[in-house]
C-alpha positions as CSV (number, residue, x, y, z in Angstrom):
1,X,39.5,108.5,196.0
2,X,41.9,105.5,196.5
3,X,40.5,101.8,196.7
4,X,42.3,99.2,198.5
5,X,41.3,95.6,198.1
6,X,41.5,93.6,201.3
7,X,40.5,90.3,200.2
8,X,43.1,87.4,199.6
9,X,43.3,87.7,195.8
10,X,45.9,85.0,195.8
11,X,43.6,82.4,197.3
12,X,41.0,83.5,195.2
13,X,43.0,83.0,192.0
14,X,44.1,79.5,193.2
15,X,40.4,78.7,193.9
16,X,39.5,79.8,190.2
17,X,42.3,77.7,188.9
18,X,41.1,74.6,190.8
19,X,37.6,75.2,189.5
20,X,38.9,75.5,185.8
21,X,41.1,72.4,186.2
22,X,38.3,70.2,187.7
23,X,35.8,71.6,184.9
24,X,38.4,70.5,182.2
25,X,39.0,67.0,183.8
26,X,35.1,66.6,184.0
27,X,34.7,67.8,180.2
28,X,37.5,65.3,179.3
29,X,35.9,62.4,181.0
30,X,32.6,63.1,179.6
31,X,34.2,63.4,176.2
32,X,36.0,60.1,176.8
33,X,32.7,58.4,178.1
34,X,31.0,59.6,174.9
35,X,33.9,58.4,172.6
36,X,33.7,54.8,174.3
37,X,30.1,54.7,174.2
38,X,30.2,55.7,170.5
39,X,33.1,53.1,169.9
40,X,31.1,50.3,172.0
41,X,28.0,51.0,169.6
42,X,30.0,50.7,166.5
43,X,31.6,47.5,167.6
44,X,28.2,46.1,168.6
45,X,26.6,47.0,165.2
46,X,29.6,45.3,163.4
47,X,29.4,42.4,165.7
48,X,25.8,42.1,164.8
49,X,26.2,42.3,161.2
50,X,29.1,39.9,161.2
51,X,26.8,37.5,163.1
52,X,24.1,37.8,160.5
53,X,26.7,37.0,157.8
54,X,27.8,34.1,159.9
55,X,24.3,33.0,160.2
56,X,23.5,33.4,156.5
57,X,26.8,31.5,155.6
58,X,25.7,28.7,158.0
59,X,22.2,28.3,156.4
60,X,23.6,28.4,153.0
61,X,26.4,25.8,153.9
62,X,23.7,23.4,155.3
63,X,21.7,23.8,152.0
64,X,24.8,23.0,150.1
65,X,25.5,20.0,152.2
66,X,22.1,18.8,151.7
67,X,22.3,19.2,148.0
68,X,25.8,17.5,147.9
69,X,24.3,14.5,149.7
70,X,21.3,14.4,147.1
71,X,23.8,14.8,144.2
72,X,26.0,11.7,145.8
73,X,22.7,9.7,146.1
74,X,21.8,10.4,142.5
75,X,25.3,9.5,141.3
76,X,25.1,6.2,143.1
77,X,21.8,5.5,141.7
78,X,23.0,6.4,138.2
79,X,26.1,4.1,138.5
80,X,23.7,1.3,139.7
81,X,21.4,1.9,136.7
82,X,24.5,1.8,134.5
83,X,25.7,-1.4,136.0
84,X,22.3,-2.9,135.5
85,X,22.2,-1.8,131.9
86,X,25.6,-3.1,131.2
87,X,24.5,-6.6,132.6
88,X,21.6,-6.7,130.7
89,X,23.6,-5.8,127.3
90,X,26.2,-8.2,128.1
91,X,23.4,-10.9,128.6
92,X,22.0,-10.0,125.5
93,X,25.3,-10.0,123.7
94,X,26.4,-13.2,125.3
95,X,23.3,-15.1,124.4
96,X,24.6,-15.9,120.8
97,X,28.2,-16.5,121.8
98,X,28.1,-20.1,121.9
99,X,26.8,-20.3,118.3
100,X,29.5,-18.0,117.0
101,X,32.0,-20.0,119.0
102,X,30.9,-23.3,117.4
103,X,31.0,-21.7,114.0
104,X,34.4,-20.2,114.6
105,X,35.9,-23.5,115.6
106,X,34.7,-25.1,112.6
107,X,35.9,-22.5,110.5
108,X,39.4,-22.4,112.1
109,X,39.9,-25.9,112.3
110,X,41.9,-27.4,109.4
111,X,41.1,-30.9,107.8
112,X,42.2,-33.8,110.1
113,X,41.2,-32.2,113.4
114,X,38.3,-33.6,115.3
115,X,36.6,-32.2,118.6
116,X,35.9,-34.3,121.4
117,X,34.8,-31.8,124.0
118,X,34.4,-28.1,124.2
119,X,33.8,-26.4,127.5
120,X,33.4,-22.8,128.3
121,X,34.2,-21.2,131.8
122,X,33.8,-17.6,131.7
123,X,35.9,-16.0,129.0
124,X,38.0,-19.1,128.6
125,X,37.4,-21.9,126.3
126,X,38.9,-25.5,126.9
127,X,39.2,-27.6,123.8
128,X,39.9,-31.4,123.6
129,X,40.3,-32.9,120.3
130,X,42.2,-35.4,118.0
131,X,44.3,-34.7,115.2
132,X,46.0,-36.9,112.4
133,X,49.4,-35.0,112.8
134,X,50.9,-32.5,115.1
135,X,51.3,-30.1,112.0
136,X,47.4,-29.9,112.1
137,X,47.5,-28.8,115.7
138,X,50.0,-26.3,114.9
139,X,48.1,-24.9,112.1
140,X,44.9,-24.8,114.3
141,X,46.8,-22.8,116.8
142,X,47.9,-20.4,114.1
143,X,44.5,-20.0,112.7
144,X,42.9,-19.1,116.2
145,X,45.9,-16.7,117.1
146,X,45.7,-14.6,113.8
147,X,42.5,-15.1,111.8
148,X,39.8,-15.6,114.3
149,X,37.3,-12.9,115.2
150,X,35.9,-14.5,118.3
151,X,39.0,-16.4,119.7
152,X,42.5,-15.3,120.8
153,X,45.6,-16.1,122.7
154,X,45.6,-20.1,122.1
155,X,47.7,-21.9,124.6
156,X,48.5,-25.7,123.9
157,X,48.0,-27.6,127.2
158,X,48.9,-31.0,126.2
159,X,49.3,-33.3,123.2
160,X,50.0,-37.1,123.3
161,X,49.6,-40.1,121.3
162,X,46.1,-41.5,120.9
163,X,46.2,-44.6,118.8
164,X,46.0,-45.0,115.0
165,X,43.5,-44.5,112.4
166,X,43.4,-46.2,108.9
167,X,43.3,-43.5,105.9
168,X,43.5,-44.6,102.5
169,X,44.6,-48.3,103.5
170,X,47.5,-46.9,105.7
171,X,47.7,-46.5,109.3
172,X,48.2,-43.1,110.8
173,X,49.1,-42.3,114.3
174,X,46.6,-39.8,116.1
175,X,47.3,-37.2,118.6
176,X,45.0,-36.1,121.3
177,X,45.5,-32.4,122.0
178,X,44.2,-30.1,124.8
179,X,44.0,-26.3,124.2
180,X,42.9,-23.5,125.9
181,X,41.9,-20.2,124.3
182,X,40.3,-16.7,125.5
183,X,37.0,-15.7,124.1
184,X,36.6,-12.3,122.5
185,X,33.4,-10.3,123.6
186,X,31.5,-8.9,120.6
187,X,32.3,-5.3,121.9
188,X,35.7,-5.9,121.9
189,X,35.6,-7.4,118.3
190,X,33.7,-4.2,117.2
191,X,36.3,-2.0,119.1
192,X,39.2,-4.0,117.4
193,X,37.6,-3.6,113.9
194,X,37.1,0.1,114.3
195,X,40.5,0.7,115.6
196,X,42.0,-1.4,112.6
197,X,39.8,0.7,110.2
198,X,40.9,3.9,111.4
199,X,44.6,3.9,110.0
200,X,43.3,2.6,106.9
201,X,41.1,5.6,106.6
202,X,43.7,8.0,107.5
203,X,45.9,6.6,104.8
204,X,43.2,7.0,102.0
205,X,42.9,10.7,103.2
């Protein structure tokens, strides 16, 4: 028996191809949507995690800024306390300075020198006196320049004739002088002594 297909097989074949094509396109679109959805979910998770890290860093930065402000305040308070402590120490150290200065002037003044006035302004000492000879003034300058522990950098401001004086039945001309010197602080004297003793100790070793 012979079977004859009278249906349009070519049209049926084209229809099947169309169905297969559109099915593939639909499957690809679904796969694409799934991939995009998955990628979007991953990006959202990464963004949320990064945002959490940013928030944590922001909180830590604010905490550190507050701590830095506290440290700066503490430093300023410490510096203020140090300044007050130094001022008190300076006052205590300077309390006996006038006595030491008068003793030092008497110690360094050679015979034949008399002081008329001694005035201190800060770390500067102004001295006015009378000397029997100019050589006595020079000797006083040398003593205060090299041998004094409390006075340094003497500077002769003025020297002039100031009348005469009878000494051993002879008339001697007097000279009035004005000198300016710098006062050493007790701390500076101690530092100078320690600096000077260091090389001697090294030589002994």
